[in-house]
PAVOLUM-866652 format. One record per residue (C-alpha): x, y, z; residue in three letters; residue number from 0. Coordinates in steps of 0.1 Angstrom, whole numbers. Example, Ala and Ser with C-alpha at 12.3 -4.5 7.8 and 13.67 -1.06 7.14 Angstrom:
<recs>
123_-45_78_Ala_0
137_-11_71_Ser_1
</recs>
This chain:
<recs>
0_0_0_Met_0
12_35_-10_Asn_1
9_54_23_Leu_2
20_86_8_Lys_3
-11_85_-14_Lys_4
-35_84_16_Tyr_5
-15_106_40_Leu_6
-35_138_35_Pro_7
-67_117_41_Leu_8
-52_104_74_Ile_9
-41_139_85_Leu_10
-77_152_78_Ile_11
-92_124_98_Phe_12
-70_129_127_Leu_13
-75_166_127_Leu_14
-112_164_127_Phe_15
-110_135_154_Gly_16
-90_158_178_Cys_17
-114_187_174_Phe_18
-146_166_176_Ser_19
-176_182_193_Ser_20
-183_171_230_Pro_21
-214_150_234_Pro_22
-247_169_241_Val_23
-249_159_278_Trp_24
-216_178_286_Val_25
-232_213_280_Asp_26
-270_204_280_Asp_27
-280_184_311_Arg_28
-303_154_303_Pro_29
-340_159_314_Asn_30
-353_125_312_Asp_31
-375_122_343_Leu_32
-374_85_344_Lys_33
-338_88_358_Tyr_34
-316_106_381_Trp_35
-286_120_362_His_36
-251_124_375_Gly_37
-224_141_356_Ile_38
-190_145_372_Gly_39
-158_163_360_Phe_40
-124_158_373_Ala_41
-92_177_362_Lys_42
-61_158_354_Tyr_43
-43_177_381_Ser_44
-68_164_407_Glu_45
-59_127_406_Ser_46
-36_100_390_Asn_47
-70_85_379_Asn_48
-92_115_370_Pro_49
-118_91_352_Lys_50
-123_72_384_Met_51
-127_105_404_Leu_52
-151_120_378_Ala_53
-171_87_384_Lys_54
-172_94_421_Glu_55
-184_129_415_Tyr_56
-211_116_392_Ala_57
-224_90_418_Ile_58
-224_117_445_His_59
-246_139_422_Glu_60
-270_110_419_Val_61
-272_104_456_Ser_62
-275_142_463_Ser_63
-307_142_441_Gln_64
-321_111_461_Ile_65
-316_130_493_Lys_66
-346_153_487_Ile_67
-367_123_483_Asn_68
-361_108_517_Ile_69
-391_113_539_Ser_70
-393_137_570_Ser_71
-398_107_591_Glu_72
-360_107_596_Leu_73
-367_134_620_Asp_74
-372_107_647_Ile_75
-337_96_643_Leu_76
-320_128_654_Thr_77
-325_123_690_Ser_78
-306_90_688_Asp_79
-278_99_667_Val_80
-269_132_683_Asn_81
-270_151_649_Gly_82
-291_173_628_Ser_83
-316_160_603_Val_84
-293_168_575_Asp_85
-264_149_590_Asn_86
-287_119_595_Val_87
-299_120_560_Ile_88
-264_123_547_Thr_89
-254_93_568_Ser_90
-282_72_554_Val_91
-274_81_519_Met_92
-237_73_524_Asn_93
-249_39_536_Ser_94
-269_34_504_Arg_95
-241_42_481_Val_96
-227_6_480_Ser_97
-264_-6_476_Leu_98
-270_17_446_Leu_99
-239_8_426_Leu_100
-253_-24_410_Pro_101
-284_-3_399_Glu_102
-263_26_383_Leu_103
-259_28_346_Glu_104
-229_40_329_Phe_105
-238_62_300_Val_106
-207_78_286_Asp_107
-174_94_293_Ser_108
-157_123_276_Tyr_109
-121_134_277_Ser_110
-109_171_270_Thr_111
-75_189_274_Asp_112
-84_198_309_Ala_113
-100_166_324_Gly_114
-126_139_321_Val_115
-163_140_322_Phe_116
-182_110_334_Phe_117
-220_103_330_Tyr_118
-241_79_350_Val_119
-279_76_356_Arg_120
-301_57_379_Leu_121
-336_45_367_Asn_122
-361_57_394_Lys_123
-383_26_390_Asp_124
-353_3_394_Ser_125
-341_22_424_Tyr_126
-374_19_444_Tyr_127
-377_-18_434_Lys_128
-343_-25_446_Ala_129
-348_-5_478_Met_130
-379_-24_486_Glu_131
-361_-58_479_Arg_132
-332_-48_500_Leu_133
-355_-33_528_Arg_134
-374_-67_531_Val_135
-341_-85_533_Asn_136
-327_-61_559_Ala_137
-360_-64_580_Lys_138
-356_-102_581_Glu_139
-319_-100_590_Val_140
-324_-74_616_Ala_141
-354_-92_633_Leu_142
-333_-124_634_Asn_143
-305_-104_653_Tyr_144
-331_-93_677_Ile_145
-344_-128_684_Val_146
-308_-140_689_Gln_147
-300_-112_712_Ser_148
-327_-124_735_Asp_149
-315_-158_740_Lys_150
-285_-151_764_Lys_151
-279_-117_777_Phe_152
-244_-104_777_Gly_153
-219_-85_754_Lys_154
-232_-104_724_Gly_155
-268_-90_730_Ser_156
-253_-55_725_Leu_157
-234_-64_694_Ile_158
-264_-82_679_Leu_159
-286_-52_684_Ile_160
-260_-30_669_Gln_161
-259_-52_639_Lys_162
-297_-51_637_Ala_163
-295_-12_637_Trp_164
-269_-11_609_Gln_165
-291_-35_588_Glu_166
-321_-11_587_Ile_167
-303_22_590_Phe_168
-302_27_552_Pro_169
-339_23_550_Phe_170
-354_45_577_Asn_171
-371_68_553_Asp_172
-400_46_555_Glu_173
-416_28_586_Pro_174
-408_-9_588_Ile_175
-434_-28_607_Glu_176
-426_-63_623_Val_177
-441_-88_645_Gln_178
-422_-96_677_Tyr_179
-434_-116_706_Lys_180
-470_-114_693_Asn_181
-469_-77_692_Gln_182
-466_-52_662_Lys_183
-436_-28_663_Tyr_184
-419_-2_643_Asn_185
-386_-20_636_Leu_186
-365_11_644_Phe_187
-383_17_676_Ser_188
-379_-19_687_Leu_189
-343_-18_682_Ile_190
-340_14_701_Arg_191
-361_-1_729_Gln_192
-339_-33_731_Lys_193
-308_-12_731_His_194
-320_8_760_Glu_195
-333_-23_777_Glu_196
-300_-41_774_Phe_197
-279_-12_784_Thr_198
-301_-7_815_Asp_199
-296_-42_825_Arg_200
-258_-37_831_Ile_201
-251_-30_867_Leu_202
-218_-19_882_Ile_203
-210_-27_918_Lys_204
-176_-12_930_Ala_205
-159_-14_964_Asn_206
-125_-8_979_Ile_207
-111_-28_1010_Asp_208
-101_4_1028_Lys_209
-125_27_1043_Gly_210
-101_55_1037_Glu_211
-68_57_1019_Ile_212
-38_73_1036_Arg_213
-15_95_1014_Thr_214
18_81_1003_Ile_215
19_51_1027_Ile_216
-11_33_1013_Asp_217
0_16_980_Arg_218
-16_-11_958_Asn_219
-50_6_964_Asn_220
-72_-18_942_Ser_221
-109_-10_933_Leu_222
-129_-42_928_Thr_223
-155_-37_901_Ile_224
-183_-63_895_Lys_225
-202_-61_862_Val_226
-237_-77_866_Leu_227
-269_-85_849_Asp_228
-293_-65_870_Glu_229
-322_-87_860_Lys_230
-306_-121_869_Thr_231
-277_-110_891_Gly_232
-253_-131_869_Lys_233
-218_-117_865_Leu_234
-211_-105_828_Leu_235
-177_-111_811_Asn_236
-163_-90_783_Gly_237
-181_-58_790_Ile_238
-157_-28_784_Pro_239
-161_-3_813_Ile_240
-147_33_810_Gln_241
-133_44_843_Ile_242
-129_81_849_Asn_243
-105_89_878_Gln_244
-96_126_884_Ser_245
-103_136_848_Gly_246
-84_106_832_Lys_247
-101_78_814_Asn_248
-92_42_815_Phe_249
-111_12_799_Thr_250
-108_-23_813_Leu_251
-127_-54_803_Ile_252
-146_-75_827_Ser_253
-128_-108_831_Asp_254
-144_-144_828_Arg_255
-158_-140_863_Lys_256
-173_-106_854_Gly_257
-148_-87_876_Ile_258
-125_-58_869_Ile_259
-95_-49_892_Glu_260
-86_-13_890_Phe_261
-54_-1_905_Asp_262
-58_33_919_Leu_263
-21_36_925_Gly_264
-5_56_954_Thr_265
-25_87_961_Ile_266
-5_117_974_Asn_267
-30_145_979_Glu_268
-56_145_1006_Lys_269
-91_148_991_Ser_270
-125_131_985_Ile_271
-127_121_948_Phe_272
-151_101_927_Gln_273
-144_72_904_Val_274
-171_72_876_Leu_275
-182_42_854_Phe_276
-198_41_819_Ser_277
-200_16_792_Leu_278
-172_21_766_Asp_279
-189_20_732_Tyr_280
-158_25_713_Ser_281
-145_-10_724_Lys_282
-178_-26_714_Leu_283
-185_-10_681_Phe_284
-165_4_652_Glu_285
-165_43_650_Asp_286
-193_48_675_Pro_287
-195_84_666_Asn_288
-209_75_631_Asp_289
-248_75_631_Ala_290
-250_43_612_Lys_291
-228_25_637_Asn_292
-244_31_672_Ile_293
-276_42_689_Leu_294
-263_66_714_Ser_295
-280_57_746_His_296
-252_67_770_Leu_297
-256_55_805_Lys_298
-237_66_836_Asn_299
-234_34_855_Phe_300
-226_54_888_Gly_301
-196_61_908_Ser_302
-179_56_941_Ile_303
-165_82_964_Lys_304
-132_75_980_Ile_305
-117_96_1009_Gly_306
-80_102_1011_Val_307
-66_114_1045_Val_308
-30_127_1053_Pro_309
-6_100_1067_Ser_310
8_107_1100_Lys_311
46_111_1098_Val_312
75_112_1122_Leu_313
106_128_1108_Ile_314
141_122_1120_Thr_315
172_139_1106_Ser_316
209_133_1110_Lys_317
227_161_1091_Glu_318
265_162_1095_Lys_319
291_185_1080_Asn_320
326_169_1079_Leu_321
313_140_1102_Asn_322
300_166_1128_Lys_323
264_168_1136_Leu_324
250_202_1127_Met_325
230_221_1152_Lys_326
207_236_1126_Ser_327
196_211_1099_Pro_328
195_222_1064_Ile_329
176_195_1046_Leu_330
150_188_1072_Glu_331
131_222_1070_Pro_332
128_223_1033_Val_333
117_186_1031_Ile_334
93_191_1059_Lys_335
78_221_1040_Glu_336
74_202_1008_Met_337
56_172_1025_Phe_338
34_195_1047_Ser_339
8_197_1019_Glu_340
4_159_1018_Tyr_341
10_146_1054_Val_342
5_153_1090_Glu_343
36_155_1111_Phe_344
34_139_1146_Val_345
58_131_1175_Ser_346
44_96_1181_Ser_347
24_67_1166_Asn_348
31_76_1129_Pro_349
20_58_1098_Asp_350
55_60_1085_Phe_351
89_74_1094_Tyr_352
107_99_1072_Leu_353
145_95_1078_Lys_354
171_120_1066_Ile_355
209_110_1067_Asn_356
235_134_1053_Ala_357
271_141_1055_Asn_358
299_159_1037_Thr_359
335_147_1031_Ile_360
368_160_1019_Val_361
383_141_991_Lys_362
416_159_991_Ser_363
433_180_1018_Gln_364
457_197_995_Thr_365
447_233_988_Val_366
470_255_970_Glu_367
471_292_978_Pro_368
444_312_960_Gly_369
423_281_952_Phe_370
390_272_969_Pro_371
382_246_994_Phe_372
359_218_981_Phe_373
336_194_1001_Ser_374
313_167_986_Tyr_375
279_161_1001_Gly_376
260_127_1002_Asn_377
223_124_1013_Ala_378
196_98_1016_Ser_379
158_102_1023_Val_380
140_70_1033_Ser_381
104_62_1041_Leu_382
98_34_1066_Val_383
64_17_1073_Asp_384
59_21_1110_Ala_385
37_-11_1111_Glu_386
63_-35_1097_Asn_387
95_-15_1098_Asp_388
99_-20_1059_Gln_389
115_6_1038_Glu_390
92_15_1009_Phe_391
110_45_994_Phe_392
146_58_993_Val_393
163_85_974_Ser_394
202_89_974_Asn_395
222_116_961_Ile_396
260_115_961_Ala_397
291_137_954_Asp_398
274_170_954_Ile_399
302_195_952_Lys_400
304_227_972_Gly_401
333_252_972_Gly_402
345_282_994_Asp_403
377_303_995_Phe_404
373_306_1032_Gly_405
372_272_1049_Ser_406
365_236_1044_Gln_407
335_236_1067_Arg_408
319_265_1047_Thr_409
324_245_1015_Ala_410
304_218_1032_Gly_411
276_242_1038_Ile_412
278_252_1001_Arg_413
274_215_993_Ala_414
243_212_1014_Tyr_415
227_243_996_Asp_416
232_221_963_Gln_417
219_191_980_Met_418
188_207_991_Lys_419
177_216_957_Asn_420
186_183_942_Thr_421
169_162_968_Ile_422
136_182_965_Ile_423
136_177_928_Gln_424
141_139_933_Glu_425
114_136_958_Leu_426
90_155_938_Arg_427
97_135_907_Lys_428
102_100_921_Asn_429
79_100_951_Leu_430
51_125_945_Leu_431
52_122_906_Asp_432
50_160_903_Leu_433
63_178_872_Lys_434
84_208_876_Glu_435
</recs>
């Protein structure tokens, strides 16, 4: 074949092909009332796959048109999903998108120098028939979940009711009537009722083995929490309970016996505080803040008040400078001041002893003229349980350097000034868990 002969024709064909007119639907929106039409456009700069993005835009346009067809009956949902009507409708439509995909019809696509147009449509009759078919199926599945949830109450009951809710959520634009235990119910109302019933059956009983907790000395303060079925008294396992202590949240799961052991830790500040309990939906359900994932019937399961009283402390101090006992202690007053906020100082019958031992030493006696004297301080602060004479805390500091041009003894006092600051920092950090 002589290509040179046909080259002009090929060029004309290519030229006209490149400048072909866009389809009518690009500039003139289809008005066929049998369909919802969706036309999306995505620039090449928006995505590595602009055609797919344009398709998403087109589907979104279809769903936006359907939104206005959803009944006002969705108003009843707002009190249960903590959102506005529009948010609820949007959530319903988002849940329907996957259901709509098989019914969507691809019509055409068109590429320009700037991007890609994508055209889909949805037959209204097909949509309503599909929704009715899916609604009937969702009704059967949801009702079966409800029946199963009643058989044995526990964590599984809450999850099954949640699944029932997820099944019917996309179809709540129309009432769904069901027969349950020889009575007629609106399915949504029934699920809400069962959810509240199950949540209300969960009972928390909490106790602590001490009537009062003493600051600092009382360690291993454990709170025993029992999770029960209020209706039967049976202990429930696998229930996630959120515990709020002093503004901090912790979630623990009831064990096989239906019990949670919560460590309160060592409490330093005298006070009366509350520990609050609630069901932690985030550990039961995926994304509990999403309307389609959880019926928000939050319940405060109660609280327990715990009193914390100041421990009684007897302080003893042996502070030496160059092995000689000092008449005026340096560490004792500042340590006592720091502890005064947390304990009560006594002269007898203490809960624990606070013992201070400190000394300074000289490492080298050779001092050249014009050079300072140096002393090195060492100190320990220990806490001893008066009941069993067991040490339960100790803080040691060593080789704290102090210098003075006048004398070795004054250098020792300078070392004490340094030790004073260091020991306070150590006690605040390691004993009282206080941040500077």
